[in-house]
C-alpha positions as CSV (number, residue, x, y, z in Angstrom):
1,X,115.3,164.8,174.5
2,X,113.3,161.8,173.0
3,X,115.0,159.7,170.7
4,X,113.3,160.1,166.9
5,X,115.5,157.8,165.2
6,X,113.4,156.1,162.6
7,X,113.1,152.3,163.0
8,X,115.3,149.9,160.8
9,X,113.2,147.9,158.1
10,X,114.7,144.8,157.5
11,X,114.7,143.2,154.1
12,X,112.8,140.2,153.5
13,X,114.3,137.1,154.2
14,X,114.1,135.4,150.6
15,X,116.3,132.3,151.7
16,X,113.5,131.3,154.0
17,X,110.8,131.4,151.7
18,X,109.5,127.8,150.8
19,X,111.4,126.2,147.9
20,X,107.9,125.6,146.3
21,X,107.0,129.4,145.9
22,X,110.1,130.3,143.8
23,X,109.0,132.6,140.8
24,X,109.5,130.7,137.8
25,X,109.4,132.0,134.1
26,X,106.9,131.1,131.6
27,X,107.7,129.2,128.7
28,X,106.9,130.3,124.9
29,X,104.2,128.0,124.4
30,X,102.4,129.4,127.7
31,X,103.0,133.2,126.4
32,X,101.9,132.4,122.9
33,X,98.6,130.9,124.0
34,X,97.8,133.8,126.4
35,X,98.4,136.1,123.5
36,X,96.4,133.7,121.2
37,X,93.6,134.1,123.5
38,X,93.5,138.1,123.4
39,X,92.1,137.4,119.7
40,X,88.3,136.8,119.7
41,X,88.4,136.2,115.9
42,X,91.1,133.7,116.3
43,X,89.0,131.7,119.0
44,X,86.1,131.9,116.5
45,X,88.1,130.6,113.6
46,X,89.7,127.6,116.1
47,X,85.9,126.6,116.8
48,X,84.6,126.8,113.3
49,X,87.6,124.7,111.8
50,X,87.2,122.3,114.6
51,X,83.8,121.8,113.7
52,X,84.5,121.4,110.1
53,X,87.0,118.7,110.7
54,X,84.8,116.9,112.9
55,X,81.9,117.0,110.3
56,X,84.4,115.7,107.6
57,X,85.5,112.9,109.9
58,X,81.9,111.5,111.0
59,X,80.6,112.3,107.3
60,X,79.5,108.8,106.6
61,X,77.6,109.0,110.1
62,X,76.3,112.7,109.4
63,X,75.1,112.1,105.8
64,X,71.9,110.5,105.2
65,X,73.3,108.6,101.9
66,X,76.3,107.1,100.8
67,X,79.2,109.0,98.7
68,X,78.4,107.3,95.5
69,X,74.3,107.6,96.0
70,X,72.6,108.9,92.8
71,X,69.1,109.1,91.8
72,X,68.3,110.2,88.3
73,X,64.8,110.6,88.9
74,X,65.6,113.8,91.2
75,X,67.9,116.1,89.6
76,X,68.2,119.3,90.6
77,X,65.6,118.9,92.9
78,X,65.5,122.0,95.5
79,X,65.9,121.8,99.2
80,X,62.9,119.9,101.2
81,X,61.1,122.2,103.7
82,X,61.1,120.2,107.2
83,X,58.1,121.2,109.0
84,X,57.2,121.2,112.6
85,X,53.5,121.9,112.5
86,X,50.4,120.6,110.7
87,X,46.7,121.1,110.6
88,X,46.5,119.8,114.5
89,X,49.4,121.8,116.0
90,X,53.3,120.9,117.0
91,X,54.3,117.4,115.7
92,X,57.0,115.2,114.5
93,X,59.3,116.8,112.1
94,X,58.3,115.9,108.4
95,X,58.4,116.5,104.8
96,X,56.2,116.6,101.9
97,X,57.2,114.4,98.8
98,X,57.9,116.7,95.5
99,X,56.8,116.1,91.9
100,X,57.6,117.8,88.7
101,X,54.8,119.8,87.1
102,X,54.9,121.9,83.9
103,X,54.7,125.1,84.4
104,X,52.1,127.0,82.0
105,X,53.8,130.2,82.1
106,X,57.1,129.2,81.2
107,X,56.6,126.1,79.8
108,X,59.5,124.2,82.0
109,X,59.5,121.5,84.4
110,X,59.3,122.4,88.1
111,X,59.3,120.8,91.3
112,X,56.3,121.5,93.8
113,X,55.2,120.0,97.2
114,X,52.8,117.0,97.1
115,X,50.8,116.9,100.1
116,X,49.5,113.9,99.7
117,X,52.8,112.2,100.4
118,X,54.1,112.9,104.1
119,X,57.3,111.4,105.3
120,X,58.2,111.7,109.0
121,X,62.0,112.5,109.9
122,X,63.4,109.9,111.9
123,X,67.0,110.2,114.1
124,X,69.5,107.3,114.2
125,X,68.3,105.0,111.7
126,X,69.9,102.2,110.3
127,X,69.6,100.9,106.5
128,X,69.4,97.1,105.5
129,X,71.0,98.0,102.0
130,X,74.7,96.7,102.0
131,X,75.5,99.4,99.7
132,X,74.8,102.0,102.5
133,X,77.4,100.4,104.9
134,X,80.6,102.2,105.4
135,X,83.7,102.1,107.9
136,X,83.3,104.2,110.8
137,X,85.7,106.9,112.0
138,X,88.7,106.7,112.7
139,X,89.1,103.4,110.9
140,X,88.2,105.2,107.7
141,X,91.7,106.9,108.1
142,X,93.6,103.8,107.1
143,X,94.2,103.7,103.3
144,X,91.9,101.7,101.2
145,X,94.3,99.4,100.0
146,X,95.4,98.4,103.4
147,X,91.6,98.0,104.7
148,X,91.2,95.5,101.6
149,X,94.4,93.7,102.6
150,X,93.8,93.3,106.1
151,X,90.2,92.1,105.5
152,X,88.5,95.3,106.9
153,X,85.0,95.9,105.2
154,X,82.3,98.1,105.6
155,X,80.1,97.2,108.7
156,X,78.4,100.3,109.8
157,X,75.0,101.1,108.9
158,X,73.9,104.0,111.7
159,X,73.1,107.4,110.3
160,X,72.1,110.6,112.0
161,X,68.7,110.7,110.4
162,X,66.5,109.5,107.5
163,X,62.8,109.2,106.7
164,X,60.4,106.6,108.0
165,X,60.0,105.4,104.3
166,X,62.8,103.9,103.2
167,X,62.1,104.4,99.6
168,X,61.6,108.1,100.2
169,X,64.4,110.5,100.1
170,X,65.1,113.8,101.8
171,X,67.3,116.4,100.5
172,X,67.6,119.2,103.1
173,X,70.3,121.1,100.7
174,X,68.8,120.1,97.6
175,X,70.4,117.6,94.7
176,X,72.7,117.9,92.0
177,X,72.7,116.7,88.0
178,X,73.0,113.1,89.3
179,X,70.1,113.4,91.9
180,X,72.6,112.9,94.6
181,X,72.1,114.8,98.3
182,X,74.1,118.2,97.9
183,X,74.6,118.0,101.5
184,X,76.0,114.8,101.8
185,X,78.4,115.4,98.9
186,X,79.5,118.6,100.7
187,X,80.7,116.5,103.8
188,X,82.4,113.7,101.7
189,X,84.1,116.7,99.6
190,X,85.1,118.0,103.1
191,X,87.3,115.2,103.9
192,X,89.4,115.7,100.8
193,X,89.2,119.3,100.3
194,X,90.3,120.0,104.0
195,X,92.7,117.2,104.7
196,X,94.9,117.8,101.2
197,X,95.8,121.1,102.9
198,X,97.0,119.8,106.0
199,X,99.0,116.7,104.4
200,X,100.4,118.7,101.6
201,X,101.5,121.5,104.2
202,X,103.1,119.0,106.2
203,X,105.0,117.2,103.4
204,X,106.1,120.6,101.8
205,X,107.3,121.6,105.4
206,X,109.1,118.4,106.3
207,X,110.9,118.6,102.7
208,X,111.9,122.2,103.6
209,X,113.1,122.2,107.0
210,X,115.4,119.3,106.3
211,X,116.8,120.7,103.0
212,X,117.0,124.1,104.3
213,X,118.6,122.7,107.5
214,X,121.0,121.0,105.4
215,X,121.8,123.8,103.2
216,X,122.4,126.2,106.1
217,X,124.4,123.8,108.6
218,X,127.1,122.4,105.5
219,X,127.2,125.4,103.3
220,X,129.5,125.3,100.2
221,X,128.5,123.2,97.5
222,X,125.7,121.6,99.2
223,X,124.2,124.8,99.8
224,X,124.7,126.1,96.2
225,X,123.3,122.9,94.6
226,X,120.1,122.9,97.2
227,X,119.6,126.8,96.7
228,X,120.1,126.8,92.7
229,X,117.5,124.0,92.5
230,X,115.2,125.9,94.5
231,X,115.4,128.7,92.2
232,X,115.1,126.7,89.3
233,X,111.9,125.4,90.8
234,X,110.8,128.9,91.6
235,X,111.2,130.0,87.9
236,X,108.4,127.7,86.8
237,X,104.9,129.5,87.5
238,X,102.9,127.6,89.9
239,X,99.9,127.1,87.8
240,X,101.7,125.9,84.9
241,X,103.7,123.4,86.8
242,X,100.7,122.2,88.6
243,X,98.7,121.6,85.3
244,X,101.8,120.2,83.6
245,X,102.1,117.4,86.3
246,X,98.3,116.9,86.6
247,X,98.2,116.4,83.0
248,X,100.8,113.9,82.9
249,X,98.8,111.5,85.4
250,X,95.2,112.4,84.2
251,X,95.3,110.0,81.1
252,X,96.3,107.1,83.5
253,X,92.9,106.7,84.7
254,X,94.3,106.1,88.3
255,X,92.0,105.5,91.1
256,X,90.6,108.1,93.3
257,X,93.1,107.0,96.3
258,X,96.2,107.4,93.9
259,X,94.8,111.0,92.4
260,X,94.7,112.1,96.1
261,X,98.3,111.0,97.0
262,X,99.6,112.4,93.8
263,X,97.6,115.8,94.3
264,X,99.5,116.1,97.7
265,X,103.0,115.0,96.1
266,X,102.1,118.0,93.5
267,X,101.0,120.5,96.1
268,X,104.1,119.7,98.1
269,X,106.8,119.9,95.5
270,X,105.8,123.7,94.8
271,X,105.5,124.7,98.2
272,X,108.8,123.5,99.9
273,X,111.2,125.9,98.6
274,X,109.9,129.2,100.4
275,X,110.4,127.4,103.8
276,X,113.7,126.0,102.8
277,X,115.0,129.2,102.2
278,X,113.7,130.8,105.6
279,X,115.1,127.7,107.3
280,X,118.5,128.0,105.8
281,X,118.7,131.7,106.9
282,X,117.8,130.9,110.4
283,X,120.4,127.9,110.6
284,X,123.1,130.1,109.1
285,X,122.5,132.5,112.3
286,X,122.2,129.6,114.4
287,X,125.3,127.6,113.8
288,X,127.5,130.4,114.9
289,X,126.0,130.8,118.1
290,X,127.7,129.3,121.5
291,X,125.4,126.5,121.8
292,X,126.3,125.2,118.6
293,X,130.3,125.4,119.3
294,X,129.6,123.8,122.6
295,X,127.9,120.7,121.1
296,X,130.7,120.3,118.6
297,X,133.3,120.5,121.2
298,X,131.3,117.5,123.3
299,X,131.6,115.4,120.3
300,X,128.1,115.7,118.8
301,X,127.5,114.6,115.4
302,X,126.4,116.8,112.6
303,X,123.0,115.1,112.5
304,X,122.4,115.6,116.1
305,X,123.3,118.8,116.1
306,X,120.8,119.7,113.3
307,X,118.1,117.6,114.6
308,X,118.5,118.6,118.2
309,X,119.6,121.7,118.4
310,X,119.2,123.7,115.1
311,X,115.7,122.7,113.7
312,X,113.7,123.2,117.1
313,X,114.5,126.9,117.0
314,X,112.6,126.9,113.7
315,X,109.6,125.6,115.2
316,X,108.0,129.0,115.5
317,X,108.3,129.9,112.0
318,X,107.0,126.2,111.1
319,X,103.6,126.7,113.0
320,X,102.9,129.9,111.3
321,X,103.8,129.1,107.9
322,X,101.7,126.0,108.1
323,X,98.6,128.0,109.2
324,X,99.0,130.2,106.4
325,X,100.1,127.9,103.6
326,X,97.0,125.4,104.2
327,X,94.4,128.0,102.9
328,X,96.6,128.2,99.7
329,X,96.8,124.7,99.4
330,X,92.8,124.3,99.9
331,X,92.3,126.9,97.0
332,X,94.8,125.1,94.6
333,X,93.3,121.8,95.1
334,X,89.8,123.2,94.4
335,X,91.4,125.1,91.2
336,X,93.0,121.5,90.1
337,X,89.6,119.9,90.5
338,X,87.3,122.3,88.8
339,X,89.4,122.1,86.0
340,X,89.2,118.5,85.9
341,X,92.5,117.5,86.9
342,X,92.2,116.8,90.4
343,X,89.9,114.4,92.3
344,X,87.9,112.5,89.9
345,X,84.4,111.0,90.1
346,X,83.2,109.0,92.1
347,X,84.7,110.6,94.8
348,X,84.3,114.3,95.4
349,X,85.7,117.5,96.6
350,X,84.4,121.0,96.9
351,X,86.1,121.9,93.8
352,X,84.6,119.0,91.6
353,X,81.3,120.0,92.7
354,X,81.7,123.6,91.7
355,X,82.9,122.3,88.4
356,X,79.6,120.6,88.0
357,X,77.8,123.7,89.2
358,X,79.3,125.6,86.5
359,X,78.5,123.3,83.8
360,X,75.0,122.8,84.7
361,X,73.8,126.3,86.2
362,X,75.3,129.2,84.4
363,X,74.5,132.5,85.3
364,X,70.9,132.0,84.7
365,X,70.8,128.8,87.2
366,X,72.7,131.1,90.0
367,X,69.1,132.2,91.1
368,X,67.1,128.9,90.0
369,X,69.6,126.3,91.3
370,X,71.6,128.2,94.0
371,X,72.2,125.2,96.6
372,X,74.7,123.8,93.9
373,X,77.0,126.7,94.8
374,X,77.1,126.1,98.2
375,X,80.6,124.1,98.3
376,X,81.8,127.5,97.1
377,X,80.9,128.9,100.2
378,X,82.6,126.3,102.4
379,X,85.7,126.8,100.7
380,X,85.7,130.7,101.6
381,X,84.6,129.9,105.2
382,X,87.7,127.3,105.6
383,X,90.1,129.6,103.9
384,X,89.0,132.6,105.6
385,X,89.2,130.7,109.1
386,X,92.5,129.5,108.4
387,X,94.0,132.9,107.5
388,X,92.5,134.3,110.8
389,X,94.2,131.6,112.3
390,X,97.6,132.1,111.1
391,X,97.4,135.9,111.7
392,X,96.8,135.1,115.4
393,X,99.4,132.7,115.5
394,X,102.0,135.1,114.1
395,X,101.1,137.9,116.6
396,X,101.2,135.1,119.2
397,X,104.7,134.1,118.7
398,X,106.1,137.7,117.6
399,X,107.5,139.7,120.8
400,X,107.2,143.0,119.1
401,X,103.1,142.4,119.3
402,X,102.7,141.3,122.5
403,X,100.6,143.2,125.0
């Protein structure tokens, strides 16, 4: 009788596997990145925000005119139409000059094209005007006071585009009440409106994380003091606090750089309480964990335990919170500037440009001078993209929403 005993299968010898092929677990960052890439709107928002911040960084190069450029002879000029065809066919891009004429039906001055004045569009042009020189990126990130103390003066004059006639002006997005180029002012205003949100959020989070960590770790009277101060600060309406603090500094006629820093301080003062409460609750839970007791038994100081063992566990919350609070700060800065309590001329921001649009356009002017409302569109885009990015980050770091 034949032997029908089934062959014995041996288990794989895991000890003989190459040491470089051992399975390794994924880090939280890699898992979050995989989850983030599954959100198509989040990827779009990241690209759009990157483009906006690049435009703000290289505003001096991309804008055809400096930030303080005015031309009172071209107030509220509509956008120039860039043409690529003439009577001879395809040609170099050009525009026609524009002049004011009296409309016999409405008895109002209107802008019309003058075909007798033709100006060709040039790329990578330089200006001989000393007033149009600028400090390029990234040197322009240095505060103005430090640049002046170090002897750094504007030296660059290269711009992306201009006209062949240095006396002619091009307004691809029209002009405002002072004849300034709206396209240039939108780029310059982006540097303030977009930067103030990040800086204010960074300062608010730094204060909130430190204060919340101290309150949660030490407890007792330290916790009571910090929490009662946060509650007293939260009892004051944010808008009232913003208007009150801004009204204190407004009569001082401070320079724009100082006002910019004060806006950041004011925004951070109203934003650190929420993050401090959440960090306090997390630290209260973390200080009872085994690793915290082990660190104490090994002789680690309280400062080291807080900074090296407690606060890193709050990093996920901090990242998500920052992405969600930045759009709120962008809107708040725009509201302050809209009411004249934020950034002041000759500097500009999107909120300040909307204030000018509201003063000179009105309801009837929305159709006639629509281009001066373009800053509102960029505020909407920036806030929407930050909100989409924040939602995606929240889902990426949340284990319950992973797919």
